[in-house]
C-alpha positions as CSV (number, residue, x, y, z in Angstrom):
1,X,6.4,27.4,0.5
2,X,3.0,25.9,1.0
3,X,2.2,23.5,3.9
4,X,1.1,20.0,3.1
5,X,-2.4,19.2,4.3
6,X,-3.2,16.3,6.6
7,X,-4.7,14.3,3.8
8,X,-1.6,14.8,1.6
9,X,0.6,13.7,4.5
10,X,-1.5,10.6,5.1
11,X,-1.4,9.7,1.4
12,X,2.4,10.1,1.4
13,X,2.8,7.9,4.4
14,X,0.4,5.3,2.9
15,X,2.4,5.2,-0.3
16,X,5.7,4.9,1.5
17,X,4.3,2.1,3.7
18,X,2.9,0.3,0.6
19,X,6.3,0.5,-1.2
20,X,8.1,-0.8,1.9
21,X,5.7,-3.7,2.2
22,X,6.2,-4.5,-1.5
23,X,9.9,-4.5,-1.1
24,X,9.8,-6.7,1.9
25,X,7.5,-9.2,0.1
26,X,9.8,-9.2,-2.9
27,X,12.8,-9.8,-0.6
28,X,11.0,-12.8,0.9
29,X,10.2,-14.1,-2.6
30,X,13.9,-13.8,-3.6
31,X,14.9,-15.6,-0.4
32,X,12.4,-18.4,-1.1
33,X,12.6,-18.9,-4.9
34,X,16.0,-17.3,-5.7
35,X,16.9,-15.9,-9.0
36,X,13.5,-16.5,-10.6
37,X,11.9,-13.9,-8.3
38,X,14.3,-11.3,-9.7
39,X,13.7,-12.2,-13.4
40,X,9.9,-12.5,-13.5
41,X,9.1,-8.8,-12.5
42,X,11.7,-7.7,-15.1
43,X,10.0,-9.7,-17.8
44,X,6.6,-8.4,-16.8
45,X,7.9,-4.8,-16.9
46,X,9.4,-5.4,-20.3
47,X,6.0,-6.4,-21.8
48,X,4.2,-3.6,-19.9
49,X,6.7,-1.0,-21.2
50,X,6.4,-2.2,-24.7
51,X,2.6,-2.0,-24.6
52,X,2.8,1.5,-23.0
53,X,5.1,2.7,-25.7
54,X,2.8,1.4,-28.5
55,X,-0.1,3.3,-26.9
56,X,1.9,6.5,-26.5
57,X,3.2,6.5,-30.1
58,X,-0.2,6.0,-31.6
59,X,-1.4,9.1,-29.9
């Protein structure tokens, strides 16, 4: 197997840290606003997914 370079390792840790921060912020939003903080991202993802599918199917 090939070894990961230092820049790849840094990028991996940065992505993991960003994901962890995003989840913590989302957790605080759920604690603050309740159920609405769970529904709004799902609604945004629905619209984004629909637009992405339209672009993919048009080639």
